[in-house]
C-alpha positions as CSV (number, residue, x, y, z in Angstrom):
1,M,89.9,45.5,-14.7
2,A,86.7,44.9,-16.7
3,V,83.4,46.8,-16.4
4,I,80.1,45.6,-17.8
5,V,77.1,47.8,-18.5
6,T,74.0,47.0,-20.3
7,S,73.3,50.0,-22.4
8,G,72.3,53.6,-22.8
9,T,73.4,56.4,-20.6
10,A,75.4,54.0,-18.3
11,V,78.0,53.8,-21.0
12,A,78.4,57.6,-21.0
13,N,79.2,57.4,-17.2
14,L,82.3,55.3,-18.0
15,Y,84.0,58.1,-20.0
16,P,85.9,59.7,-17.0
17,A,87.3,56.2,-16.0
18,L,88.5,55.6,-19.6
19,I,90.3,59.0,-19.7
20,E,91.9,58.5,-16.3
21,T,93.2,55.0,-17.1
22,G,94.7,56.4,-20.3
23,L,96.5,59.0,-18.3
24,T,97.8,56.6,-15.7
25,G,98.6,53.8,-18.1
26,E,96.3,51.3,-16.5
27,N,94.3,48.8,-18.6
28,I,90.6,48.7,-18.5
29,I,88.1,46.7,-20.6
30,F,84.5,47.9,-21.1
31,L,81.9,45.4,-22.2
32,I,78.9,47.4,-23.3
33,A,75.6,46.4,-24.8
34,D,73.6,48.6,-27.2
35,R,69.9,48.5,-27.6
36,P,68.5,46.9,-30.8
37,A,68.9,49.0,-33.9
38,E,65.2,49.6,-34.2
39,L,65.2,51.3,-30.7
40,I,67.9,53.8,-31.5
41,D,66.9,57.4,-32.4
42,C,63.2,56.8,-31.7
43,G,63.0,58.0,-28.1
44,A,63.2,54.6,-26.4
45,N,64.4,54.6,-22.8
46,Q,68.2,54.4,-22.4
47,A,68.8,54.0,-26.1
48,I,71.6,56.3,-27.4
49,R,73.9,56.1,-30.3
50,Q,77.0,54.3,-28.8
51,T,79.1,54.0,-32.0
52,A,82.4,55.8,-31.3
53,I,81.1,57.1,-28.0
54,F,84.7,57.1,-26.6
55,A,86.2,58.9,-29.6
56,D,89.9,58.4,-29.8
57,H,90.3,57.7,-26.1
58,S,89.9,53.9,-26.5
59,A,92.9,51.9,-27.8
60,Q,90.7,49.4,-29.6
61,T,87.0,48.7,-30.2
62,L,85.1,45.6,-31.4
63,A,81.5,45.7,-32.4
64,L,79.8,42.3,-32.4
65,P,76.5,41.7,-34.2
66,S,73.3,40.6,-32.5
67,Q,73.2,36.9,-31.7
68,T,70.1,36.6,-33.8
69,Q,67.9,38.9,-35.9
70,A,64.9,36.6,-35.3
71,I,64.0,38.3,-32.0
72,N,62.2,41.6,-32.5
73,A,62.9,44.2,-29.8
74,M,59.3,45.4,-30.1
75,H,57.9,41.9,-29.3
76,N,56.3,41.7,-25.8
77,G,56.5,38.0,-25.2
């Protein structure tokens, strides 16, 4: 099973499912997106520090870089 969430507090809501699948031996994949780095720790909506959010309950993690640094998160169009 795979679960996709776009960022912020939605990621924290996945924690119980991760723990349960670890106990039952099921496999689950979470694809989560973090807000741009400039929005972390500044009070932006749904922007939380997601690094290592699942502690040692995840078997493996992979952090991918942003597709491009040319798009500024503070740009309004």
